[in-house]
Every structure is written in C-alpha cells, then in structure tokens.
C-alpha positions in Angstrom: 29.2 -100.8 129.4 25.5 -100.7 130.2 23.8 -103.5 128.2 20.7 -102.3 126.4 19.1 -105.7 127.0 18.7 -104.8 130.6 16.6 -101.8 129.8 14.6 -103.8 127.3 13.9 -106.5 129.9 12.9 -103.9 132.5 10.4 -102.4 130.0 9.0 -105.8 129.2 8.4 -106.8 132.8 7.0 -103.4 134.0 4.4 -103.3 131.1 2.7 -99.9 131.2 4.3 -98.8 134.6 6.3 -95.6 134.5 8.7 -94.1 136.9 8.4 -90.4 137.7 12.0 -89.8 136.9 15.0 -91.5 135.4 18.5 -90.4 136.5 21.5 -91.1 134.3 24.4 -91.2 136.7 27.7 -91.9 135.0 31.3 -90.5 135.2 30.7 -89.4 131.6 27.6 -90.8 129.9 28.3 -89.0 126.6 31.2 -91.4 125.9 28.8 -94.3 125.6 28.5 -95.1 121.9 24.8 -95.9 122.3 23.8 -93.0 124.6 20.9 -91.9 122.3 19.4 -95.4 122.3 19.8 -95.6 126.1 18.0 -92.3 126.5 15.2 -93.5 124.2 14.8 -96.7 126.3 14.7 -94.7 129.5 12.1 -92.3 127.9 9.8 -95.3 127.5 10.2 -96.1 131.2 10.2 -92.6 132.8 8.1 -89.5 132.6 11.2 -87.3 132.7 14.9 -87.8 132.4 17.8 -86.0 134.2 21.2 -86.4 132.7 24.1 -85.8 135.1 27.3 -84.5 133.5 30.7 -83.7 135.1 31.4 -80.1 134.7 34.8 -81.2 133.2 33.0 -83.0 130.3 34.9 -82.5 127.0 33.3 -79.7 125.0 33.7 -81.9 121.9 31.0 -84.2 123.3 28.3 -81.6 123.8 26.3 -82.5 120.8 22.6 -81.4 120.7 21.5 -84.8 119.5 22.2 -86.4 123.0 21.2 -83.4 125.1 18.0 -82.3 123.5 16.2 -85.6 124.3 16.5 -85.2 128.1 14.4 -83.0 130.3 17.1 -81.7 132.7 20.9 -81.5 132.6 22.7 -81.4 135.9 26.3 -80.4 136.0 28.1 -82.0 138.9 30.5 -79.6 140.5 33.0 -80.9 143.1 34.9 -77.7 143.7 35.2 -74.0 142.7 38.5 -74.6 140.9 36.8 -77.3 138.8 34.0 -75.0 137.9 36.2 -72.0 137.1 38.5 -74.1 134.9 35.5 -75.5 132.9 33.3 -72.4 132.9 33.4 -72.6 129.0 31.3 -75.8 129.3 28.6 -73.8 131.1 28.7 -71.0 128.5 28.5 -73.5 125.6 25.4 -75.3 127.1 23.7 -71.9 127.7 24.6 -70.7 124.2 22.9 -73.8 122.8 19.6 -72.6 124.2 19.6 -75.1 127.0 17.8 -73.4 129.9 16.9 -76.6 131.9 20.4 -76.5 133.3 21.2 -77.1 137.0 24.4 -76.9 139.0 24.7 -79.9 141.4 27.2 -78.9 144.1 28.7 -81.9 145.8 28.9 -81.6 149.6 30.9 -84.3 151.3 31.8 -84.6 155.0 35.0 -82.6 154.4 33.6 -79.7 152.4 35.0 -76.2 152.4 32.4 -73.7 153.3 34.1 -70.8 151.5 34.6 -72.9 148.5 30.9 -73.7 148.3 29.9 -70.1 148.7 32.3 -69.2 145.8 30.6 -71.9 143.6 27.2 -70.4 144.5 28.3 -66.9 143.5 29.7 -68.0 140.2 26.6 -70.1 139.4 24.3 -67.2 140.3 26.2 -64.9 137.9 25.1 -67.3 135.0 21.5 -67.6 136.3 21.9 -71.4 137.0 19.5 -73.3 139.1 21.5 -74.6 142.1 21.1 -77.8 144.2 23.5 -78.7 147.0 23.7 -82.3 148.1 25.8 -85.4 148.6 27.2 -87.9 146.2 24.1 -89.9 145.3 23.1 -92.8 147.5 25.1 -91.3 150.4 23.7 -89.6 153.5 23.7 -85.8 153.2 26.1 -83.6 155.2 24.1 -80.4 154.8 23.1 -79.8 158.4 26.3 -78.0 159.3 26.2 -76.1 156.0 22.7 -74.8 156.8 23.8 -73.8 160.3 26.7 -71.8 158.9 24.9 -70.2 156.0 22.0 -69.2 158.3 24.4 -67.0 160.3 25.2 -64.9 157.2 23.4 -61.7 156.3 20.6 -61.7 153.7 19.9 -65.4 154.1 16.5 -67.0 154.7 15.9 -70.7 155.4 12.6 -72.1 154.1 10.7 -75.1 155.2 10.9 -78.6 153.7 8.9 -78.3 150.5 9.0 -81.9 149.3 11.4 -84.4 147.7 14.1 -84.2 145.1 15.8 -87.2 143.7 16.0 -89.6 146.7 16.1 -86.8 149.3 14.0 -84.4 151.3 14.6 -80.8 150.2 14.4 -77.3 151.5 14.9 -73.9 149.8 17.6 -71.5 151.1 17.5 -67.9 149.8 20.9 -66.3 149.7 20.4 -62.6 148.8 17.0 -63.6 147.5 18.5 -66.2 145.2 16.7 -69.6 145.7 19.0 -72.7 146.3 17.8 -76.2 146.9 19.5 -78.1 149.7 19.0 -81.8 150.1 18.7 -82.6 153.8 17.9 -86.3 154.4 16.9 -89.5 152.6 13.3 -89.7 151.8 13.1 -93.3 153.0 9.3 -93.5 153.3 7.7 -95.0 150.3 10.9 -95.1 148.4 10.1 -96.6 144.9 13.5 -96.7 143.2 15.4 -99.3 141.2 19.2 -99.1 140.5 20.7 -100.5 137.4 24.5 -100.9 137.5 26.7 -100.5 134.5 27.0 -104.3 134.4 23.3 -104.9 134.1 22.7 -105.8 137.8 19.4 -104.7 139.4 19.1 -103.7 143.0 17.3 -101.2 145.3 20.4 -99.1 145.4 24.2 -99.6 145.5 24.1 -100.1 149.3 21.8 -103.1 148.9 23.3 -106.5 149.3 20.6 -108.1 147.2 21.2 -107.7 143.4 20.3 -109.8 140.4 21.7 -109.7 136.9 19.2 -108.8 134.1 19.7 -112.3 132.5 18.2 -114.0 135.7 15.8 -111.3 137.0 12.1 -112.2 137.2 9.0 -110.0 137.3 8.4 -110.9 140.9 11.9 -110.1 142.0 11.8 -106.7 140.3 8.5 -105.9 142.1 10.1 -107.0 145.4 13.0 -104.6 144.9 10.7 -101.8 143.9 8.5 -101.9 147.0 11.3 -102.8 149.5 12.2 -100.1 152.1 15.1 -97.6 151.7 18.4 -99.2 152.5 20.1 -95.9 153.5 17.4 -94.7 155.9 17.1 -98.1 157.6 20.7 -98.3 158.8 20.5 -99.0 162.6 21.4 -95.7 164.1 23.2 -94.0 161.2 26.5 -93.3 163.1 29.3 -91.7 161.2 32.8 -91.0 162.6 34.0 -87.4 163.1 37.6 -86.3 163.5 39.2 -83.5 165.4 42.9 -82.8 164.7 44.8 -80.5 167.0 48.4 -79.9 168.1 50.1 -79.9 171.5 53.4 -78.1 172.0 56.2 -79.6 174.2 55.2 -77.4 177.1 51.5 -78.4 176.8 50.2 -75.5 174.8 47.3 -76.6 172.7 46.5 -75.4 169.1 42.9 -76.5 168.8 41.1 -77.6 165.7 38.9 -74.5 165.4 42.0 -72.3 165.3 43.5 -74.5 162.6 40.3 -74.3 160.6 40.3 -70.5 160.9 43.9 -70.4 159.7 42.9 -72.5 156.7 40.1 -70.2 155.8 42.4 -67.1 156.2 44.9 -68.7 153.8 42.1 -68.9 151.2 40.4 -65.5 151.6 43.3 -63.4 153.0 40.9 -61.8 155.5 40.6 -62.4 159.2 37.1 -60.9 159.4 35.8 -62.8 156.3 37.1 -66.1 157.6 35.4 -65.5 160.9 32.2 -64.6 159.2 32.3 -67.8 157.1 32.7 -69.9 160.2 30.0 -67.9 162.0 32.3 -66.9 164.9 33.1 -63.6 166.6 36.1 -61.8 165.1 36.9 -60.0 168.4 36.8 -63.3 170.4 39.0 -65.2 168.0 41.4 -62.2 167.6 42.0 -62.4 171.4 42.5 -66.2 171.2 45.0 -65.8 168.4 46.9 -63.1 170.2 47.0 -65.2 173.5 48.2 -68.2 171.5 50.9 -66.2 169.8 52.1 -64.9 173.2 52.2 -68.5 174.7 54.0 -69.9 171.7 56.4 -66.9 171.3 55.8 -66.8 167.6 53.4 -64.9 165.3 50.7 -66.7 163.3 49.2 -63.8 161.4 50.4 -60.7 159.6 47.9 -57.9 159.0 48.8 -55.5 156.2 47.0 -52.2 156.4 48.7 -50.1 153.8 50.1 -50.1 150.2 48.8 -52.3 147.4 47.8 -55.1 149.8 45.8 -52.8 152.1 43.4 -54.5 154.5 44.5 -58.2 154.1 45.6 -60.8 156.6 48.1 -63.5 155.7 49.8 -66.4 157.5 53.3 -66.3 158.8 55.8 -68.9 157.6 55.3 -70.8 160.9 51.5 -70.8 160.5 51.9 -72.0 156.8 54.0 -74.9 158.0 51.6 -75.6 160.8 48.7 -75.6 158.3 50.6 -77.9 155.9 51.1 -80.4 158.7 47.4 -80.1 159.8 46.2 -80.8 156.2 48.6 -83.8 155.8 47.4 -85.4 159.1 43.8 -84.7 158.3 44.1 -86.3 154.9 45.7 -89.4 156.3 42.9 -89.8 158.9 40.2 -89.2 156.3 41.7 -91.9 154.0 41.8 -94.3 156.9 38.1 -93.6 157.6 37.2 -94.3 154.1 39.2 -97.5 154.1 37.5 -98.4 157.4 34.0 -97.9 155.8 
C-alpha cells in the first residue's frame, strides 16, 4: 500500500540529507509489487537498509533481485515452533550466499524463557547473528531476561556498547556466543521519522501528530525529525503486571511461581532443568512441591527413573488440568490488559 510519492517527496524536501539507516518494517514486504523501487528510493535516503522479514515468509518470494539490494536481512522470530517449522527459509537464504543475516527474537511481556533459549540454540547452530528485543516502537522487556540468563553457567553480561535501531544495546555471551540484547529506548537525540503504509509521516506510531505526504511541508518534516522520543518521554512509564494463583476451599494457596514451574516442567520434562531456567533452587522448590502435595492430598509430579523414560519428570492429570486453567485465566487477563491499553 505504501505510495511511492511519499518517498519521492521526502527525498525532495531533505535535499542531500541522509539517514544512517532505513528500516523496512512490514508483515511481508516482498508481497509489494514495487518492492525493488521502494528499496531504490530508500537507498537514496539512507546509508544502509535493513529489511525485516517474518521467518514464515513464503520461500517462493525469496528472489535475489529484492534481497541483494539491502545491506542486512533480519528474520523476525516470534517462537521456537515458528522457527523450527520454517527452518528451510533460513537454509535457503544461507544457500544463496546471504551472510548478512540476523535472527530478531521477539520478546514480549509474556515471553517463555525456555522457548527463547531454544531459539538461541537453533540459531547458533546455523551461525546466525542474534538480536533479542521487543516489537518495534514498544518498550523492551529484557531486564528480567537478562536477570535469568545471568544465573546460567557460561554466561557473561557485557556493558552497554551503543545503540541499535531505536534502542540501547548490550552484548550477552552465552557459551562465548555473542548475542545483542536491546535494553531501553535511546531517547536522547532520537532522529527518526516513521512513514506509515498509508503515506502518513510522524515521529513514530505512538505520536499523536502525523501528516499525510500530500500536505507535509519541509518545516513540518524538520520539526518531526528533531522532536524528542515519544516512548522515552511517557510520564513514568508504568506498565501493569499480573500474578495469577489459586486458592483451594480450605485456604491452601497454589502460588504463581509454582504454576510457572509446572508450566516449564511440562515443556522440558525435567524438574531440575525447569528450576535452572527459572534461576531457583531445585531442593527448595522440591520441598515446596512436596509440602503442597501433602496439603492438597494429591500428587502434582511424577518422576520416572527407569526404563525408556529414565530421568524425566512429568505432570499428573490433576497438575495438567490445573495448568490448563492457569493458562486460560492468564490469557483472558492478558487480553483484557491489551484492550485496556
């Protein structure tokens, strides 16, 4: 939908000015019939171009003509399942000799820590550069991730080394493999412009001030360009947090951290691995689980130490039903929060 006239007008008004980087953000930019012309226009405006592609992009669209004219390609990965299902896309891009390939791992407020680690491991096996960050123009949720990953073995946390995209960035070394983590909005001296698919210019999607390219003036473009970051100037930057837990009829509480642990165990089939991922003590939580089972009069976990399933921990039917109810309630609350926003 992006009108080419908007890019032409921008180039006309900015004269010889060039942005350091142009980011092509679109659910699937390769579906645009004039993508090559758009890339050419952006090349006239920016020193380098990063094209963001969903990892689920159709392999039939991966033509060299579009991709060879950008400087970087960033595959947006929302989950391990999405990456695993579309791993042929990664292989196809690498087989075309594209080595400026990055995996952009989305981290929202409800991310799954084990899921993120699985994505990292799979990306490492293909030698991909990895960046972890939020959906663009949102505040990052990486603080908790850094806290958890710092507790793992063979992990080093570096210092802030500069900026990437609109965010401050640090390097995290997981088993000596460098990963970029976006930590906060850069805010200071933010010199960005956002062009919507409809040809509206603004500082960013959060800005209330936008003007269509047909009416924009040189002065208004300059005003947008040098205005402060909208995200970093929100009053206090409060965001709601939820904590779901259950209370039995006799007042016995099944707290949120126990439910989170059960959820991880259901995914990795290991009590110790789940505790390690959460950064908690296995011995402490084993005692808590046993005390809770005794109070409830029902088992939550089954540990299998022999046979083909040697050394795994699985949930009982009661725990599975408890987890289903927990996920259902959590999802309803999260949907309500998004609607509230």
